[in-house]
C-alpha positions as CSV (number, residue, x, y, z in Angstrom):
1,M,23.5,18.7,49.3
2,R,23.5,20.7,46.1
3,S,26.6,18.9,44.8
4,R,24.7,15.6,44.7
5,E,22.1,16.9,42.4
6,N,24.4,18.1,39.7
7,G,23.5,16.5,36.4
8,Q,20.2,15.1,37.6
9,A,18.2,17.3,35.3
10,L,20.3,16.2,32.4
11,I,19.7,12.5,33.1
12,E,16.0,13.1,33.6
13,T,15.8,14.9,30.3
14,L,17.6,12.2,28.5
15,L,15.4,9.4,30.0
16,L,12.2,11.3,29.4
17,G,13.3,12.2,25.9
18,L,14.0,8.5,25.1
19,F,10.7,7.4,26.5
20,L,8.9,10.0,24.3
21,M,11.0,9.8,21.2
22,I,10.9,6.0,20.7
23,P,7.1,5.7,20.4
24,L,7.0,8.8,18.3
25,L,9.6,7.5,15.8
26,W,7.9,4.1,15.8
27,G,4.6,5.7,15.0
28,L,6.1,7.8,12.2
29,G,7.6,4.7,10.7
30,I,4.3,2.9,10.6
31,L,2.6,6.0,9.1
32,A,5.3,6.2,6.4
33,D,4.7,2.5,5.5
34,L,0.9,3.1,5.4
35,H,1.4,6.0,3.1
36,R,3.7,4.1,0.8
37,V,1.3,1.1,0.6
38,A,-1.6,3.5,0.0
39,L,0.2,5.0,-3.0
40,A,1.2,1.6,-4.3
41,T,-2.2,0.1,-4.1
42,T,-3.9,3.1,-5.6
43,S,-1.5,3.0,-8.5
44,A,-1.9,-0.7,-9.0
45,A,-5.7,-0.6,-9.0
46,R,-5.8,2.3,-11.5
47,E,-3.3,0.7,-13.9
48,A,-5.1,-2.6,-13.7
49,G,-8.4,-1.0,-14.4
50,F,-7.0,0.7,-17.5
51,E,-5.5,-2.5,-18.8
52,L,-8.8,-4.4,-18.3
53,A,-10.8,-1.7,-20.0
54,R,-8.4,-1.7,-23.0
55,S,-8.2,-5.4,-23.4
56,A,-9.8,-7.4,-26.2
57,S,-10.7,-10.3,-24.0
58,A,-11.1,-11.1,-20.3
59,L,-8.2,-13.6,-20.4
60,Q,-5.8,-11.1,-22.0
61,G,-7.1,-8.4,-19.7
62,G,-6.5,-10.5,-16.6
63,R,-2.9,-11.2,-17.7
64,E,-2.2,-7.5,-18.4
65,A,-3.8,-6.5,-15.2
66,D,-1.7,-8.9,-13.2
67,K,1.4,-7.5,-14.9
68,A,0.4,-3.9,-14.2
69,I,-0.3,-4.7,-10.5
70,A,3.0,-6.4,-10.1
71,R,4.9,-3.6,-11.8
72,A,3.2,-0.9,-9.6
73,L,3.9,-2.8,-6.4
74,V,7.5,-3.5,-7.3
75,D,8.0,0.1,-8.2
76,H,7.1,1.0,-4.6
77,G,9.3,-1.7,-3.1
78,L,6.5,-4.2,-2.2
79,D,6.2,-7.9,-2.9
80,P,3.3,-8.5,-5.3
81,R,2.7,-12.0,-3.8
82,D,1.4,-10.4,-0.6
83,A,-1.4,-8.5,-2.4
84,R,-5.0,-9.5,-2.8
85,V,-6.6,-8.6,-6.1
86,E,-10.2,-8.7,-7.0
87,W,-11.6,-7.5,-10.3
88,S,-15.0,-7.7,-11.9
89,M,-16.5,-6.8,-15.2
90,N,-19.8,-7.8,-16.7
91,R,-18.7,-7.9,-20.3
92,L,-16.3,-5.9,-22.4
93,E,-19.1,-3.9,-23.9
94,R,-18.7,-0.2,-24.7
95,G,-19.2,1.9,-21.6
96,S,-19.4,-1.0,-19.2
97,P,-17.6,-0.6,-15.9
98,V,-14.5,-2.5,-14.9
99,E,-13.8,-2.5,-11.1
100,V,-10.5,-3.5,-9.5
101,V,-9.7,-3.7,-5.8
102,V,-6.2,-4.2,-4.6
103,S,-5.5,-4.9,-0.9
104,F,-2.1,-5.1,0.8
105,P,-1.2,-5.7,4.5
106,V,1.0,-3.3,6.5
107,P,2.5,-4.8,9.6
108,V,1.9,-2.7,12.7
109,V,4.6,-4.2,14.8
110,A,7.9,-3.1,13.2
111,A,11.2,-2.0,14.5
112,P,13.8,0.2,12.9
113,F,16.7,-1.7,11.4
114,I,15.0,-5.0,12.2
115,G,11.9,-4.8,10.0
116,S,8.5,-6.2,10.5
117,V,7.9,-8.7,13.3
118,S,5.0,-11.2,13.1
119,G,2.0,-9.6,14.5
120,P,-1.2,-7.7,13.5
121,S,-1.5,-6.0,10.2
122,V,-3.6,-3.2,8.8
123,W,-5.0,-3.9,5.4
124,V,-4.9,-1.0,2.9
125,H,-7.6,-1.2,0.2
126,A,-7.7,0.7,-3.1
127,K,-10.5,0.6,-5.5
128,S,-10.6,1.8,-9.1
129,V,-13.4,1.8,-11.6
130,A,-12.6,2.3,-15.3
131,R,-15.1,2.3,-18.2
132,V,-14.6,0.6,-21.5
133,D,-14.2,3.3,-24.2
134,L,-17.5,4.1,-25.8
135,Y,-16.0,4.7,-29.2
136,R,-13.5,1.9,-29.4
137,S,-14.3,-1.0,-31.7
138,R,-13.6,-4.5,-30.7
139,R,-12.8,-7.3,-33.1
């Protein structure tokens, strides 16, 4: 009877290990993507806010902000076309606030070596508020 059970514990350990490790690795991959996107959107919002606060006009500021957002997202390996960007400013008066919100989707259904599969996404939002310099003169 004992000779039939040799190796059974090894097989049970392997199967149980696989059933526990696969979801754990999947979850860690999703968390890594969420962290990367959070860093990218925060950087993009901050840089865009600085560009808008430094600009001489809203048109120039919008162009520079778009460039800054694209640069920040590309630096983190993300496609800027997937981002949603909202920015608002009353006027470019001294001390007035400039608010930028950058949002980016993170697919929750992803597999190692395959990539993201169509399915639900978690949106990561980053908000930055910059103030136009109180002592800077505008022309």
